[in-house]
C-alpha positions in Angstrom: 18.5 -23.4 3.3 17.3 -24.4 -0.2 14.5 -22.7 -2.1 11.9 -25.3 -1.1 12.6 -24.9 2.6 12.4 -21.1 2.2 9.0 -21.4 0.5 7.8 -23.6 3.4 9.0 -21.2 6.0 7.4 -18.2 4.3 4.1 -20.1 4.3 4.2 -21.4 7.8 5.9 -18.5 9.7 5.2 -15.4 7.7 1.8 -16.0 6.0 3.2 -15.6 2.5 2.0 -18.2 0.0 1.4 -18.7 -3.7 -1.9 -20.5 -3.3 -5.3 -18.9 -2.8 -6.8 -19.2 0.7 -10.3 -20.7 0.8 -10.8 -19.0 4.2 -10.0 -15.5 2.9 -12.7 -12.9 3.8 -11.2 -10.1 1.8 -8.5 -9.7 -0.9 -7.1 -6.8 -2.9 -4.2 -6.4 -5.4 -1.3 -4.8 -3.6 -0.8 -2.3 -6.4 -4.3 -0.9 -5.7 -3.3 0.0 -2.1 -1.1 2.9 -3.1 -4.3 4.8 -4.2 -6.4 6.3 -1.4 -9.6 4.4 -2.5 -7.9 1.0 -2.5 -6.3 1.6 0.9 -9.6 2.8 2.4 -11.3 -0.4 1.2 -8.7 -2.5 3.0 -8.8 -0.5 6.2 -12.6 -0.5 6.3 -12.7 -4.3 5.8 -9.9 -5.0 8.3 -11.3 -2.6 10.8 -14.6 -4.5 10.8 -12.8 -7.8 11.6 -10.7 -6.4 14.4 -13.6 -4.5 15.8 -11.8 -1.2 15.5 -13.4 2.0 16.9 -11.8 4.2 14.3 -9.8 4.0 11.0 -6.4 4.6 12.6 -6.6 1.2 14.3 -6.6 -0.9 11.2 -3.9 1.4 9.7 -1.6 0.6 12.6 -2.5 -3.1 12.5 -1.9 -3.3 8.8 1.5 -1.6 9.0 2.5 -4.0 11.8 1.4 -6.8 9.5 4.1 -5.8 7.0 6.8 -7.0 9.4 6.5 -10.7 8.3 7.3 -9.5 4.7 10.4 -7.7 5.9 11.6 -10.7 8.0 10.9 -13.1 5.2 13.2 -11.0 3.1 15.9 -11.1 5.8 15.4 -14.9 5.9 15.8 -15.1 2.2 19.0 -13.1 2.0 20.7 -14.4 5.1 19.7 -18.1 5.2 19.1 -18.8 1.5 21.3 -16.1 0.0 18.5 -15.1 -2.3 16.0 -12.2 -2.8 12.3 -12.3 -3.6 10.4 -10.6 -6.4 8.3 -8.5 -4.1 6.9 -6.2 -6.8 3.5 -4.8 -5.8 1.9 -5.9 -9.0 2.8 -9.5 -8.1 1.2 -9.5 -4.6 -2.3 -9.8 -3.4 -3.1 -8.7 0.2 -5.5 -11.0 2.0 -7.5 -10.9 5.2 -8.1 -14.3 6.6 -8.6 -16.0 10.0 -5.8 -17.8 11.8 -7.1 -21.0 13.4 -10.5 -19.8 12.6 -10.3 -17.2 15.4 -7.8 -14.4 14.7 -8.1 -12.0 11.7 -4.7 -11.5 10.1 -3.3 -9.9 7.0 -1.5 -12.4 4.8 0.1 -12.1 1.4 -0.2 -14.1 -1.8 2.6 -14.0 -4.3 1.2 -14.4 -7.8 4.5 -15.7 -8.9 7.4 -17.2 -6.9 10.7 -15.8 -8.2 14.0 -15.5 -6.5 17.4 -14.0 -7.4 20.6 -15.6 -6.2 23.1 -13.3 -4.6 26.5 -12.7 -6.3 29.4 -14.8 -5.0 31.8 -11.8 -4.6 31.5 -10.1 -1.2 31.8 -6.7 -2.8 29.1 -7.5 -5.4 26.9 -9.0 -2.7 27.1 -5.8 -0.7 25.9 -3.8 -3.7 23.2 -6.4 -4.5 21.9 -6.3 -0.9 21.6 -2.5 -0.9 19.7 -2.7 -4.2 17.4 -5.4 -2.8 16.6 -3.4 0.3 16.2 -0.1 -1.6 13.7 -1.8 -3.9 11.8 -3.5 -1.2 11.4 -0.5 1.1 11.2 2.1 -1.6 8.8 0.4 -4.0 6.7 -1.7 -1.7 6.8 -0.8 2.0 7.1 3.0 1.9 4.2 3.5 -0.5 1.9 1.2 1.6 2.8 3.0 4.9 2.4 6.4 3.3 -1.0 5.4 1.8 -2.2 4.0 5.1 -1.2 7.3 6.8 -3.0 9.4 4.2 -6.2 7.2 4.3 -6.4 7.2 8.1 -4.9 10.6 9.0 -2.4 8.8 11.1 1.1 10.2 11.7 3.4 8.3 9.2 6.1 8.0 11.9 3.8 6.1 14.2 3.0 3.6 11.4 6.7 3.0 10.7 7.0 2.6 14.4 4.9 -0.6 14.3 7.8 -2.4 12.7 11.0 -2.2 14.9 9.8 -4.2 17.9 8.2 -6.8 15.6 11.4 -7.1 13.7 13.3 -7.5 17.0 11.0 -10.3 18.1 11.1 -12.2 14.8 14.9 -11.9 14.5 15.5 -13.0 18.1 13.2 -16.0 17.7 15.0 -16.9 14.4 18.5 -16.6 15.9 17.6 -18.5 19.1 16.4 -21.4 16.9 19.8 -21.8 15.2 21.5 -25.1 15.7 25.0 -25.8 16.9 27.3 -25.3 14.0 25.3 -22.6 12.4 27.5 -19.8 13.6 28.2 -18.5 10.1 24.5 -18.1 9.4 24.1 -16.2 12.7 26.9 -13.9 11.7 25.4 -13.3 8.3 22.0 -12.6 9.9 23.6 -9.8 12.0 25.7 -8.4 9.2 22.7 -8.3 6.7 20.5 -6.7 9.3 23.2 -4.1 10.0 23.3 -3.4 6.3 19.6 -2.7 6.4 20.0 -0.3 9.3 22.7 1.6 7.3 20.4 2.2 4.4 19.9 6.0 3.8 16.8 7.3 5.6 15.7 8.9 2.3 14.8 5.4 1.0 12.0 5.3 3.7 11.0 8.9 3.0 12.2 9.9 6.5 14.9 12.1 7.9 15.9 9.4 10.4 16.0 5.7 9.8 12.6 4.4 11.0 14.0 0.9 11.8 17.0 2.0 13.7 15.3 2.2 17.1 16.6 1.1 20.4 14.3 -1.5 21.9 13.8 -1.0 25.6 13.6 -3.9 28.0 11.0 -3.9 30.7 10.2 -6.3 33.5 8.4 -9.4 32.2 4.7 -9.9 33.1 4.9 -13.7 33.2 8.4 -14.5 34.2 9.5 -13.1 37.6 13.0 -11.6 37.3 12.9 -11.8 33.5 12.5 -9.1 30.9 10.5 -8.5 27.8 10.8 -6.0 25.0 8.7 -2.8 25.0 6.8 -2.2 21.8 8.3 0.5 19.6 4.9 2.2 19.1 1.4 1.9 20.4 -0.6 -0.6 18.3 -3.9 1.1 19.3 -5.4 -2.1 20.6 -7.1 0.0 23.3 -9.2 1.6 20.5 -10.8 -1.8 19.7 -14.0 -3.0 21.3 -13.1 -4.3 24.8 -9.4 -3.5 24.2 -6.9 -1.9 26.6 -3.3 -0.7 26.6 -1.0 -3.7 26.1 1.4 -4.5 28.9 4.4 -3.6 26.7 2.8 -0.4 25.3 5.1 2.6 25.4 2.1 4.7 26.5 1.7 2.7 29.7 3.4 4.2 32.8 5.8 2.1 34.9 3.3 2.5 37.8 0.6 1.0 35.6 2.9 -1.8 34.5 3.8 -2.6 38.1 0.0 -2.7 38.9 -0.6 -5.1 36.0 2.2 -7.4 37.2 0.9 -7.4 40.8 -2.6 -8.3 39.5 -1.2 -11.1 37.3 0.8 -12.5 40.2 -2.2 -12.4 42.5 -4.3 -14.2 39.9 -1.6 -16.9 39.5 -1.6 -17.5 43.3 -5.3 -17.9 43.4 -5.2 -20.4 40.5 -2.4 -22.4 42.2 
């Protein structure tokens, strides 16, 4: 993958762009979000657009919205053998509507700058550890801790928004690889394993917040199939008209079975 292709993928899949969005309804420099006042401004604005019933909801949604940044970094290092400049001072956080309907958090890079990985495997290993440490230590950790402080949310539950989203994005990415791209697939797995071996202290935690076993549950829409359970509740049930998601870890298996039965009954009526 060349740099132009990487830039296109970041814009199309991960909502990371260098251009301003005309449809943006809110924006704030990322560097301001480490301060309580800046994070509160973002959460209040986002909460309005997602019809949140309390401030912990936009905190959870916002931290889940950091997943595309992390997967964009994995795409860069594994597919393009590069890293981004994800310095907070070079990022603007934007709230905009996807397809004019769905409010999302997107990111504008004020400058596009990448760094090519060293050719030596030993040097690349050290480079990759440095890239991860900087990204999670300087960008993601301060944002999650600020969101926790501004919303009185447990910081662990906010980190918990990421693993299942990473799992989803990584599976979609790998399933889309073409025949003959075995080497890229192997690099994807190796680079992600390197992320999971990062010391938990980088994240400010005693246990690695991304090293979580993703549980498989019966699929709602595919009889006999499975789907991944979310690694943490996203708090959708605390939005206007919301409910527990089918894949929510707070939902009992009895409630999940009832949801499946209702869905199957509705499908039979429609047929």
